[in-house]
C-alpha positions as CSV (number, residue, x, y, z in Angstrom):
1,M,23.2,3.7,-0.4
2,A,20.0,5.1,1.0
3,S,19.9,5.9,4.7
4,D,17.1,4.9,7.0
5,N,15.7,8.4,7.6
6,P,12.2,8.9,8.9
7,P,9.5,9.5,6.3
8,S,9.1,13.2,7.1
9,S,12.5,13.8,5.4
10,R,11.6,11.7,2.4
11,V,7.9,12.2,1.6
12,S,7.3,15.8,0.8
13,S,4.3,15.7,-1.6
14,V,1.7,13.7,0.4
15,E,-0.5,16.8,1.0
16,R,-0.4,17.9,-2.6
17,A,-1.2,14.4,-3.9
18,V,-4.2,14.1,-1.5
19,E,-5.5,17.6,-2.5
20,A,-5.2,16.7,-6.2
21,L,-7.0,13.4,-5.8
22,L,-9.8,15.1,-3.8
23,K,-10.2,17.8,-6.4
24,W,-10.3,15.1,-9.1
25,Q,-13.0,13.2,-7.1
26,R,-15.1,16.4,-6.7
27,S,-14.8,17.1,-10.4
28,K,-15.9,13.5,-11.2
29,A,-18.9,13.8,-8.8
30,K,-20.2,16.9,-10.7
31,H,-20.5,14.9,-13.9
32,Q,-22.0,11.8,-12.2
33,K,-25.7,11.0,-13.0
34,P,-28.0,12.5,-10.3
35,H,-29.8,9.3,-9.5
36,L,-26.5,7.4,-8.7
37,P,-25.5,7.5,-5.0
38,E,-22.2,9.2,-4.2
39,Q,-19.4,6.6,-3.7
40,D,-17.1,6.7,-0.7
41,D,-13.9,5.8,-2.6
42,F,-10.8,4.5,-0.9
43,F,-7.3,6.0,-1.1
44,Y,-4.8,3.3,-2.1
45,L,-1.1,3.4,-1.3
46,I,1.1,1.6,-3.8
47,L,4.5,0.3,-2.7
48,T,7.1,-0.6,-5.3
49,L,10.2,-2.5,-4.1
50,K,13.6,-2.6,-5.7
51,K,14.0,-6.3,-5.1
52,L,11.5,-9.1,-4.8
53,P,10.5,-10.0,-1.2
54,P,11.7,-13.4,0.1
55,K,9.3,-16.3,-0.7
56,G,7.1,-17.4,2.2
57,P,3.5,-17.7,3.4
58,T,1.3,-14.8,2.4
59,I,0.8,-13.4,5.9
60,P,-0.6,-9.8,6.1
61,H,1.4,-7.2,8.0
62,K,-0.9,-5.1,10.2
63,I,-0.2,-1.3,9.7
64,P,-2.0,0.8,12.4
65,L,-3.6,4.0,11.0
66,A,-4.2,7.3,12.7
67,H,-7.9,7.3,11.8
68,S,-10.0,4.2,11.2
69,L,-11.4,3.5,7.7
70,H,-14.5,1.8,9.1
71,S,-17.6,3.0,11.0
72,S,-20.0,1.2,13.3
73,Q,-22.7,1.2,10.6
74,E,-20.8,-1.2,8.4
75,Q,-21.7,-4.8,7.9
76,L,-19.1,-7.3,9.1
77,C,-18.9,-11.0,8.3
78,L,-17.0,-13.7,10.1
79,I,-15.9,-17.0,8.5
80,I,-15.3,-19.8,11.1
81,D,-13.7,-23.2,10.9
82,D,-16.3,-25.9,11.5
83,R,-14.1,-28.9,10.7
84,S,-14.0,-31.7,13.2
85,K,-10.7,-30.6,14.7
86,A,-11.8,-27.0,15.2
87,S,-14.5,-27.7,17.9
88,L,-16.2,-24.4,17.2
89,T,-19.9,-24.4,16.2
90,S,-21.9,-21.6,14.6
91,D,-24.1,-21.4,17.7
92,A,-21.1,-21.0,20.0
93,A,-19.6,-18.3,17.9
94,T,-22.9,-16.4,17.7
95,K,-23.4,-16.6,21.5
96,K,-19.9,-15.2,22.1
97,I,-20.5,-12.4,19.6
98,K,-23.7,-11.3,21.4
99,A,-22.2,-11.7,24.8
100,D,-19.1,-9.6,24.0
101,N,-21.1,-7.1,21.9
102,I,-18.9,-7.7,18.8
103,P,-20.1,-5.8,15.7
104,I,-20.4,-9.0,13.5
105,S,-23.5,-9.1,11.4
106,K,-23.2,-12.7,10.1
107,V,-21.3,-15.9,10.8
108,I,-20.6,-18.3,7.9
109,K,-19.2,-21.8,8.4
110,L,-16.4,-23.1,6.2
111,S,-18.6,-26.0,5.1
112,K,-21.4,-23.6,4.2
113,L,-19.0,-21.5,2.2
114,K,-18.1,-24.6,0.2
115,S,-21.7,-25.7,-0.5
116,D,-23.9,-22.6,-0.7
117,Y,-21.5,-20.1,-2.2
118,S,-20.0,-22.3,-4.9
119,P,-21.8,-20.6,-7.8
120,F,-20.2,-17.4,-9.2
121,E,-23.4,-15.4,-8.7
122,A,-23.5,-16.4,-5.0
123,K,-19.9,-15.3,-4.5
124,I,-20.6,-11.9,-6.0
125,K,-23.7,-11.4,-3.8
126,L,-21.8,-12.4,-0.7
127,C,-19.0,-10.0,-1.6
128,D,-21.4,-7.1,-2.1
129,S,-23.4,-7.8,1.1
130,F,-20.7,-7.0,3.6
131,D,-18.1,-4.2,4.0
132,L,-15.5,-6.2,5.7
133,F,-14.7,-9.9,6.1
134,F,-12.9,-11.7,9.0
135,A,-11.8,-15.3,9.0
136,D,-10.4,-17.8,11.4
137,K,-6.7,-17.8,10.5
138,R,-6.8,-21.6,10.2
139,V,-9.0,-21.4,7.1
140,T,-7.3,-18.5,5.3
141,P,-5.3,-20.9,3.0
142,F,-8.6,-22.2,1.6
143,L,-10.3,-18.8,1.0
144,P,-8.7,-17.8,-2.4
145,R,-10.1,-20.9,-4.1
146,L,-13.5,-20.8,-2.3
147,L,-14.1,-17.0,-2.7
148,G,-12.5,-16.4,-6.1
149,K,-11.0,-13.4,-7.8
150,Q,-14.0,-11.2,-7.1
151,F,-12.9,-10.9,-3.4
152,F,-9.1,-10.8,-3.9
153,K,-8.6,-8.8,-7.1
154,K,-11.7,-6.9,-8.1
155,K,-13.2,-5.8,-4.9
156,K,-10.1,-6.1,-2.7
157,K,-12.1,-7.5,0.2
158,I,-9.5,-10.0,1.4
159,P,-10.8,-11.6,4.7
160,I,-8.7,-10.5,7.6
161,P,-7.3,-13.4,9.7
162,I,-7.9,-13.5,13.4
163,N,-7.1,-16.0,16.1
164,L,-10.4,-17.5,17.3
165,K,-8.6,-19.7,19.8
166,Q,-8.0,-16.7,21.9
167,T,-10.9,-15.1,23.8
168,N,-10.2,-11.4,22.9
169,W,-12.3,-11.5,19.6
170,R,-13.6,-8.0,20.1
171,E,-10.1,-6.5,20.7
172,Q,-8.7,-8.2,17.6
173,I,-11.6,-7.1,15.4
174,E,-11.4,-3.4,16.6
175,D,-7.7,-3.5,16.2
176,A,-8.1,-4.8,12.6
177,C,-10.7,-2.1,11.8
178,G,-8.2,0.6,12.7
179,S,-5.4,-0.8,10.6
180,A,-4.3,-1.3,7.0
181,F,-2.9,-4.6,5.8
182,L,0.2,-5.1,3.7
183,Y,0.6,-8.3,1.7
184,L,4.2,-8.8,0.4
185,R,3.7,-11.3,-2.3
186,T,5.9,-12.6,-5.2
187,G,6.0,-9.3,-7.1
188,T,7.6,-6.0,-6.3
189,C,4.3,-4.0,-6.0
190,S,1.8,-4.1,-3.1
191,V,-1.3,-2.1,-2.5
192,L,-3.1,-1.2,0.7
193,K,-6.1,1.0,1.7
194,V,-5.1,4.1,3.7
195,G,-8.0,6.5,3.5
196,R,-11.5,7.3,2.4
197,V,-12.9,10.2,0.4
198,S,-15.4,10.9,3.2
199,Q,-12.5,11.7,5.7
200,S,-11.0,15.1,6.0
201,R,-7.9,16.1,4.1
202,D,-5.9,16.2,7.3
203,E,-7.1,12.7,8.4
204,I,-6.1,11.2,5.0
205,V,-2.7,12.9,5.1
206,A,-2.1,11.6,8.6
207,N,-3.1,8.1,7.6
208,V,-0.8,8.1,4.5
209,V,2.2,9.3,6.5
210,V,1.7,6.8,9.3
211,A,1.1,4.0,6.7
212,I,4.3,4.8,4.9
213,D,6.2,4.6,8.2
214,G,4.6,1.3,9.1
215,V,5.1,-0.2,5.7
216,V,8.8,0.6,5.7
217,E,9.2,-1.1,9.1
218,N,7.9,-4.3,7.5
219,V,9.9,-4.2,4.3
220,P,13.2,-6.2,4.2
221,K,16.1,-3.7,4.3
222,K,13.5,-0.9,4.9
223,W,14.1,2.3,3.0
224,R,17.1,0.8,1.0
225,N,14.6,-1.6,-0.7
226,V,11.9,1.0,-1.4
227,R,11.8,2.3,-5.0
228,S,8.6,4.4,-4.7
229,F,5.3,5.2,-3.1
230,H,2.3,6.3,-5.1
231,L,-1.2,7.3,-4.0
232,K,-4.4,6.9,-6.0
233,L,-8.2,6.4,-6.0
234,L,-9.8,3.4,-7.6
235,E,-10.2,5.0,-11.1
236,S,-7.6,7.8,-10.9
237,L,-4.0,8.1,-12.0
238,S,-1.3,7.2,-9.5
239,L,0.5,10.2,-8.0
240,P,4.0,9.8,-6.7
241,V,4.6,10.8,-3.1
242,Y,8.1,9.3,-2.8
243,Q,10.7,8.3,-5.4
244,S,14.1,6.9,-4.5
245,V,17.2,8.3,-6.2
246,S,18.2,6.2,-9.3
247,E,21.4,4.3,-9.1
248,M,22.0,5.5,-12.7
249,E,21.7,9.1,-11.6
250,L,24.3,8.5,-8.8
251,K,26.7,7.0,-11.4
252,I,26.3,9.8,-13.8
253,E,26.8,12.4,-11.1
254,G,30.0,10.6,-10.1
255,V,31.3,10.7,-13.7
256,K,30.3,14.4,-14.0
257,N,32.2,15.3,-10.8
258,K,35.2,13.4,-12.0
259,E,35.2,15.3,-15.3
260,D,34.9,18.6,-13.4
261,G,37.8,17.7,-11.2
262,I,40.0,16.8,-14.3
263,R,39.1,20.1,-16.0
264,E,40.0,22.1,-12.9
265,E,43.3,20.3,-12.5
266,R,44.2,20.8,-16.1
267,G,43.1,24.4,-16.1
268,T,45.2,25.4,-13.1
269,G,48.3,23.4,-14.1
270,V,48.8,25.0,-17.5
271,E,50.3,28.5,-17.8
272,S,51.3,29.4,-21.4
273,G,52.1,28.4,-25.0
274,D,50.9,25.2,-26.6
275,N,50.0,23.7,-23.3
276,A,47.6,26.5,-22.6
277,R,45.9,26.0,-25.9
278,V,45.6,22.3,-25.2
279,G,44.1,23.1,-21.8
280,E,41.6,25.5,-23.4
281,K,40.6,22.7,-25.9
282,V,40.1,20.2,-23.1
283,K,38.0,22.8,-21.2
284,N,35.8,23.5,-24.2
285,V,35.3,19.8,-25.0
286,G,34.3,19.3,-21.4
287,K,31.5,22.0,-21.7
288,K,30.2,20.4,-24.9
289,G,30.1,16.9,-23.4
290,R,28.7,17.8,-20.1
291,I,26.5,15.0,-18.6
292,H,23.4,16.2,-16.8
293,G,21.7,14.3,-14.0
294,V,18.8,12.0,-15.0
295,R,15.5,12.8,-13.5
296,Y,12.5,10.5,-13.1
């Protein structure tokens, strides 16, 4: 059974993985066409669990990062709930944003999202117009159907839920901008953004290590349920940064240790004659049939 050790004792290849991916990105940039702008790609941390997470509402787990992935120049969009029970108008939200100096570029009502952004082309344009999306947590159940796969799968711009009933909008948004978000869904794999190519190597490494620690804290059974962590860029291969010991390897090692013990016992307990020859045969057979540990 795996112990709940801190990530520093388990994740030993984060630096090498980050360096390899940055080297791959630089090599890719050399072959890029000159007229194309250089893309600030994200680093993605991939979590693989041993067992499926328990079923429940898809609520993101906030993972604080050492260094924020977002700058003050980015365009942020807020989706508000304008249904009759919500009692929040677009004008009221805009006034509060200006009064509190909140870095929101545009406010979109839920009703507007249903009417004006129904066509596929409108969804794509909206997705590409903003770097980050926030939404009143009361409307998040409707967003997958209204926004489509472009947001949730292709661009991975899932709107971050915030509580607009509270008055600390700015604090919630700044806190979200400095965090990664873990969604434990029905499968065993989850992906979260943990760094950007434009950040320094040390900043990316610090983010990955902190993110791994935060992810494990939100996983049921913690390290005992973690099969692996991989790191990748959008178009790169996935590089392993942590891999749990296979249960099969533990079983094989146990069989091997048992065989070694039998050979030692038989080798020391036989002195001469036919019994010695039998002991020698058993010893030789043991060498031929030695079982090696399985590696990933």
